[in-house]
N, C-alpha and C positions, 0 to 999 in steps of 0.2 A: 502341416508341413505347408502348403500354402497358404493358409492365411497367415503363418510367421513370416516366410521367406517375402509374400510381397503384403506390406502393411498398407498398401496405399490401396491394394485391391477389395473388392467386395466379395467376399466368398459364401457361397449358400451350399449345404450339404442336406442332401435326401439320402434319407433310408425308409423303405419299406414298413419296417417293424418298430412302432413307436414308442416300444418299452426300451431302446435305444438310446433315444434321443435325451433323453435328463442327463445319463451319466458323460455324453458328449459333450454336453451343455457344460457339466462341473470341470468336466476336461479343460474344453478354451477358458474359463474363468479363471482358473486355475494357474495356467498358461500366460494370463494377461493379453490375452487375445480378443477383440471387440469389434472385430471385422469378420465376423464370421457368426452366420447364421444358421439351424436347423427345422427341415419342415418335412413330415413325412409324406410319401411320395409313389406314385405306382410308374415305371420309365415306359410302361406299357400303352398308358392311360394320361401321360405326360401332355396336355394342349398347348405347352407355352411356346410361344410364336418369335425369332428373332432378337431375345433377349440375353443371350451368354456369350460374351467372347472367347471361350475357353469352356470345355468341358474334360473333365476327367472321370473315367470309368473304370477302375482297375478291377478284374476278378469279378464282375458282376453279371454281365451277359451270357454266363454259363449257368446259371439260376433262374435264366427267363426262357421257360418255351417258345414265347412270341418273339424270340429276338430280334427277327427283321423287323418288326413294329418297332420295338425300341430301339432299335437304330434309326428307323426311319425319326421318331418321336425327337430322337437327341440334335439330328442335323435340322429339322425344324425350330428346334429352342435356339439355334447359335444366328445370330448377326451373322449379316451375310461378309465373307473372308472370316467368319469364327470359325474354330479349332475344336476337335474332338479328340482325344487322345483315348484310347480302348488296347487294353491289356486283356487277353481271352486264349485261356487254355485251349489246347488243340488234341488231337486224337493223337495219346500215344501209341505209337508201333511198337514199342519195345517194353519191360515192365521199368517203372522208375527204381531208384536207389532204394535199397533195402525193405523194397516190397513186402518181403516176408515179416516183416517186423511193422507193420505198417495197415494191417488187415482192418482193423477195428476205424482208424484212418479213413480209410478207404469206403468203408460200411458207410460211415457218416458223409462224406463228400458225396456217392452215388447218391443218397436222400436227398441232398442239397444240391446237386448239379441237375438240374430237371431238364435241361435243356438237349438237343441232339446232339452228340458233338461235333465241333465242325474240325476240317483241315486246314491250312493255314489260308490258303486261297480262297475258302469258303467264307472262311474270318474278313477277308481283306472286301469280299464282294457285299457284307452284311452295308458295309459304307458305298462303296462305289454305287452297288445297287441303290441308294435314294440318291444318285444324282450329284455328291461330293466327289472332290478331287484327292485322290490317294497324294497327300504329301510324303509317308513313308509308311515304310512297310516293312517289318522285321521278325526272323524267328528268336525270341527269345528261351532260356530256361535249356542250356545247355544239358548235358546228361551229366556230367561232369563239374559241372557248373552250380547255375543254378537251380537246377532241378534235386541237385544232391543237397546243396540247401535247403530248400522245401522239405525236401524226405529226414533231414535230419533236426529239422528244427518240430516237423510234426510226430517222431515217434513220439516224445512226450506231450503230444497233443491236447490232452486230459487237464483240466483246470483244477490240481492236485497240488500241496505246496510242493512235494518231493520234483513234479514237474516242472512246476514254477523255477525252480532251483536248477534246474538240469538247462531249462530257455537260458535262463541268466549265462551261464557258462558256454553256451552252445551261440549266444549271439557275436561273437570277435569270429569266430570262423565262418560263420553261416555268411555275415557280412562281407569278408575277404571273397568267398568263392559267387556272391551274387556281383562283387567288383568285377572278378576275373571273367565273368558270363559276357560282359560289354566288350569283350576281347575278341568272342567268336572261335574261339577255338573250337569247340565243340561243333560235330556235323548232326549229332540226333537230339534235334532240338523240341520242347514240348509246352509250347506257346507262341502267341503272335501279337507284337505291339504294333497299331496302325492309328496313324495320325493321320486325321481328314479334314478339307478345309470345305465347307460350305461355300459353292460361287457366289 
């Protein structure tokens, strides 16, 4: 999305698992994107300094037990004045919608989400503890909007032909729910969006 939206930008995508990169490179080529590259990398050992203007890290840090180290590395990798945008699921104080239909998905998520679950304040502190200025921080994924969309889309999460058909049918309603999430109607919220600036 970023490479297509900002064709004048140089975009680098980093993934821990090398087996994902060839497919992503094929997709970028099919879309005619020439301004994006792919590398294998680990955010806990990232040693880049003052190289990036913007880092986008969506639903990644919950997969990393050493979250604070990863956040510090992201801030260090920014140029002065650069921004990191992170989206992080937070502790769920009430069950998510359709929980009883999502047992297999939740088992997968528990295996994948190896970090200690965070509160909203702790998610923000990941970046303020590194000396970054918090430009914006808000709760996302309201129960009846963003989290409902996630739960609906996750019911048929296994990669089977019938589930892919269900997901195609769910794209429209789920997109509307996620757009409604930005209106902030819900009080119960399940994730944090943090935008932090390097001094």
